N, C-alpha and C positions, 0 to 999 in steps of 0.2 A: 366152596367149603363143603357142599353137600356131596354125598357119596353115591355110588352106583346102587340102584334099587332093583334087585332081582325079583322076578315075579314068582313068589313062593307058592306054586300051584298045589303042591302036595299038602301044604299046611293050611291054605286058605281058599281052596276051590269052593265055589258056590254054584248052585244050580243055575242054568242059563236063564237070563232075564232080559227084559227090555230096559236098557240103561240110558234112557234119553233125558234123565233129570237126576238131580242129586238124590242119594239115598241117605239113610240115617235119620236124624231129627228133621222136623219140618223147617226149623230155623236153626242155624248154627249159634253156638254160644262163644263169643270172643273171650280170649284169655290174655292177660298181660303177663309177660315173662320178664323178670327182673334178675339181673346178675350183679351182685355187689362184691367187690374185692375186700373181703374181711381179713385177708392175710396182711402180713407186715411188709410184703414186697410187691413191686410192680409186676403186672402180668401183661402179656401181649395177646390181643384178640383180633379176630377177623373184622375188618372195617370196610370190606368191599362194598357192602350195601347196608341198608337200614336194619337188617336182621341181626347184625353183629355175631353171626354164627349161632344164634339161639334157635334150636330146631326142636321139632316134635317127633317122638319115636313111639312105637308100640310099648306098652307097659313092660318093664323088666328087660328091655333090650340091653345087650352088651354095648359098651362104648364104641365098639368097632362095627356095630350093625348100622345099616343105612337108615336115614331119617325118611319120614313121609315127605312126598312132594306136596307142596301147597298149591302150586300151579305147575302145569306140565311144560317142560322145555319144548321149544319148537320142534326139536328133533324127535320128540316122543309123542307129539300130538296125535299121530295115527294110532297110538296104543290106548287112547281113551275108549272106554267101553261103548260109547254111543256111536263110534265110527269104525270100530275094529273090523266089523264084518264086511265093510265096503272098502277097507284100506288094504288092497291087494299088495301094495308095495311096501307094507310095514314089515320089516324084516326083524327076526330075532325076538327074544323075550326078555331083553334087558334094556332098561332105560338109563342112559348115561347123562348125568348133569354136565353141562358144558363148563369148561374152565373159564374163569373170568378173564377178560382181555387185559384189565388193569387192576390186579389184586392189590388190596391195601391192608395194612395192619395199623393197630392203635395201641398205645401204652395206656393201661388202666392202672392208675396209681392206687395205693392203699386207701380204702374208704370211698373210692369212686364207684359208680354203678352205670350200667347201660340197661335199656329196656326196649321192648318192642311188643306190639300186640299181634297175636295170632288170631285170625278171624274165625277160627273154628272149622275151617274147611280143609280137607286133605284128600289125597288120592290113595285108595286102598287096593290091594291085589284082589282081583275077581276073575270071573270068566263070563263069556257071552256065547249063547248058542248061535252058531253060524252054519246052519244047514247040516252039511255032511261032516263037519268037524267033530270027531268023536271026543266026548268029554268036555266040549266047549273050547272056545278060543280064549287064551289068557289075555287079560286087559287090565287097565287101571280105571277104577270107578270113583268119580267125584263123590265125596261123602261129607255129610254134616255131622259134627260131633253131638253126642247126647250129653246133657249136663252131668250125668252120673257115670259116663265112660271114664276109664282111668288110662292116662297116658304118662309118658316119661318125657320131661323137658331136659334138654342137654345143651351144654356149651363146652367146647374144648379150646384150650389156650396153651400158649408156650411160656416157659419161664425165661427163655432168652432167644433172641433172633438176631440175624445179621443186621447191623445198623441200629439195634435197639438201644445201645449206650447213648446215642445222640438224639433219641426221640424225646419229644415233649409230650406230656400227658394230654390225652384228648385230641391230639393232632394227627390225623391219618398220614401214613407214609408208605411208599411202595414196598411190597414184600409179601411173602406167603408164609404160612405156618409150616414148620417142619413136620411132615406127615408122620414120622416115626418117633417124635419126641414131644408128645402132647400130654397134658393133664386135663381130665374131663370132670365137670361137675354135673350131677344129675339130680332130678327130683321128680317123684311121682306126684300126680295131681288129678283132680277132676275139674272139668270146665266150670261147674257150679261155684267153685271157689273164687273165680274171677281173676285172681292173681296167683302166680307161683313164684316163689323166691328161691334163687340159687346162690350158693356161696362156694368158695373153694373147699374141697374135701379136707376133713380134719387131718393133721399131720400123723404119719405112722410113727410108731415107737421104734427105737433102735437102742443098741447098747455099745458102750465102749468107744464111741466115736466112729463106729464101723459104717461107712457110707455104703458098703456093699449090701446092707440090709434095707436101704432106702430106694425109692423109685428113681428112675433115670433123671438126672438133673437136680437131685436133692442130696444134702449132706446131713450128717448126724451131729447135732449140737444139743447138749443137755438132755439126752435121752429121746429127742424127737427129731424126725426128719424135717428138713426145711429147705426151701429153694433159695432162701435169702442168706445173707451174711450178717450175723450179729455184730453190733458195734463193738469195737475194741480200740485200745490205745496203743497197739503195737507200733513201734517206730518203723518208718519206711526205710528199707535198705537202700543205701546209696548216699551221695553227698558226703557229709561228715560221719555217717553211720555205716561203717563197713569194716571188713577185715581184708588186709592185703599184705602178703609176705613177699618181699623183694628177693631177687636171685642173689645168693651169696657170691662173694668175689674174693679172690686171693688164694695163695697156696696154703693158707691156714686150714682150708677145708679139703678133706679127702673125699673123693667122689666115687660112689658105687652105683653103677647104672645097670638097669635091667629093662626088659621090654615094658614092664609095668610102671616103674618108678625110677627116679634119680634121687639118691640120698647123699647129701653133703654134710659131713660131720667133722668137728674139730674141738679139741680141748686145749685151753690155755688161759691166759690172763686178759681180763678186760682192761684195755689201756685207756679207753675214753668212751663216753656216751653223750648223746644229745637228744633233745626233744624239739620237735618243730611241727606245729599244726596237727598234733595227733600221731605223728610218725616218730618212732624211736630209731636212732642210729647207733649201732654198736661197732666198736673197733677192737680187735683182739690180736694177740700174738701168742706163739707157743715157744717152748724151750729151744726149738731149733731155729728160732728167729723168723719164722714164717708169720706173716700177718694176713688178716682177712677182715672183711666188713659184711655186715648184714643189716637190713632195715625192715621194719614192719609197721603198718598202720592199724590202729585199733580204734573202735568207737569211743567217743568221748561223751558218756552219758551225763556226767556232771563233774563237779570238782573232785569227787571221790573215786572216779573211775574213768578211764582205765589205763593208767600208766604204772608200770612196774618200777620198783625201787632198785636201781643198780648202783654198785659201788666200785669205783676204779681200783684195780689191784686184786679184785676177787677172782677166784678160779671158776670158770664156767665151761660147761660142755654144751655146744650149740649144734643142733641137727635140723637141717631143712630138707623136707621131702617134697618132691614135685611129682604129681600123679595126674595123667601120664607124663612122660618126659616132654619138655619143651611146650607144655600146655599153659604155663603160668599159674596153674592151680597148685598152691603150695601150703605147707604147714610148717611151723617152727616149734621146736621143743628146746627149752633151756633148763639145765640143772646146775646146781652149785657143786662145790668140791666134795660134798658129802653124798651126792646123788639125790638130794632133795629137789623135788620139782619146783622150779622158779616160775615158769610160764609155759603154757601151751596155747597156741593160736592156730586154728584150722580154718582155711578158706572153704573147704568142703563143697566144692562145686560138683554136683552130681551125687556125692556121698561123702561121708567123713573120710579123711585121708589117714589119720592116725589110728593106731590100734591100742588095746589095753596096755601093752608093754611100753608104749610111748607116753601115755597119759597117767600111768600109775602115780599115786594111789587111786586114781579115778578110772572108772570104766564108763565110757560115754556111749550112749545109744539113742536112737530116735524113737519116740513113743508111737508115732503114726496116728495118734488120735487128733482129730481136728479141734482146734481151739478158736479159729477164726478163718475168714476167707475174704476174697475180693474178686470181682469179675475182671478178667483180663481181656478176652474177646468173646464174642458169642460162642457159647458151647464150651468154654474153658474157664476154669476158676483157679486162682492161686490159693492153696490151702496152707494155713499156718498151723503147725503142729508143735509139740513139746520135745525138748531134749532132756534126757534122763542122765543125771550125774550120780553114779553109784560109788560107794566107798566100802572098804573091807569092814569097817566098824560102825556103819550107820545105815539108816533107811535111805533108799534111793530118792533123790530129790528131783522133782519135775520142774525144769526151767521153762517158763513161758517167754516168748520173744521180748527182749528188752528189759527183763527183770533180773537184777543182779542178786545172787544168792550168796550168803556167807556160810561156809561149811568148815568145821574143824575136824581134821583127821590126820593121823600119822604124825602128831606132834606139831602141826602147823595149821594156821587159819588161811583159808583160800576164798577168793571170790570167783564164782563161776557165772558165766553169762551165755545164755542162748541168744546169739545175736539175731538170727532169724532161722527158721526151719520151715522152708517153703517148698511144697511140692505142687504139681499142676495136675488137675483132674479134669478129664473130659466129662462134660455134663450134658451131652447131646449124643445123637446117633452118629455124628461126624467124628470118627475116631482120629482124625488128623487135626482137630481143633487146637490142640495144645502143642503141635509140632513147633519146634524152634525154641521152646522154653525149657531151661535146664533147672532141675531142683537145686536148692541151695540150703546148706545147713551149717553155716559158720558158727563157731563158738570159741570162748576163751576160758582158760583157767589161769588165775593169777595168784601167786603166793603173797599174802598180805604181810610181807616182812617189812621191818623198819628200814 
């Protein structure tokens, strides 16, 4: 967990001295460092040893600056000031902390804390007069803290790690903290205080659900950046809650294909319809005697949604768009003999398929603002956002996932539903964490006709 400690001679060079004993105070002053997870979300800390990654640094150090060594690693023993002059084989002026052979992590649940005691002894940059060495030989000098010295305590942790979803709080498991994806808590203190308390830093402010203004790994909810996902009652997509549009069949449909889409359209009489388990089956024929069939499955929220009322013998225009061709990603639009919208259902895999000309009198767009989220894998979250339903004669309505809205426009009353609007966002430095997950934004527009 500890970092490389360069010997900063230009900043901390001292006159040559005999360093055969501790410098600083006659006796060190121990300090207990306590880190409490005051956030609403679990955190992952280093549990390789009993320090839990709680370290001591010079006052005001940046979170990327190295911590003080409290004991010298074996590889750096020759850099101690009391042996440096006789350590002819001591090479270089950088002391590297060895990587642990069996690194461990631990999940720290909300409200839980870890602590450890620093004995008040550390190794500071210094120099030792070694005969002909001009300016002294760089070394590390064991030092006792003074009660009134000021230091900075620090702990760095991760918001998500590989395997973290399966971890139990307080039980160490193999793993390392992602070096480029950490949050650090710091607190200045003086040893005379006896105890120093650390907590996660206060959340940053953000606007408009813009996660881009938040630190890596955090999202914007309610004007504040957070690493967690606020509780919500959005229905899970799948099972009986989904949109699926089947491939149309029969010569009733005229097919127009391009590299981008396949559009199948037909106008004629509804000869029969049936409902079964949330799936609607329509049979149609046109004046030329050509028949066709189409089916679609819509979420069944409750007894009032979501089945459209169809009437045998009525004239309908049915259009099914598949984008890209042969992908199975389809949308269906149905209009009556007057051109009034009866139904639009868009599977919207990757992005909405239908445009404003298809969904008129509605214009459908994605808000992009986060309303909720859930962890998918380490470093990747599913983000729930809103779908905006705009009309020519009203204020745009924001549909949250699973909430049926009733909107009156263009002489008719409609039910609109954001079935789900899910994107995937990388919340770590691993830019491939969300690979394989496709955004979904299926929605419905249903004419509440008798």
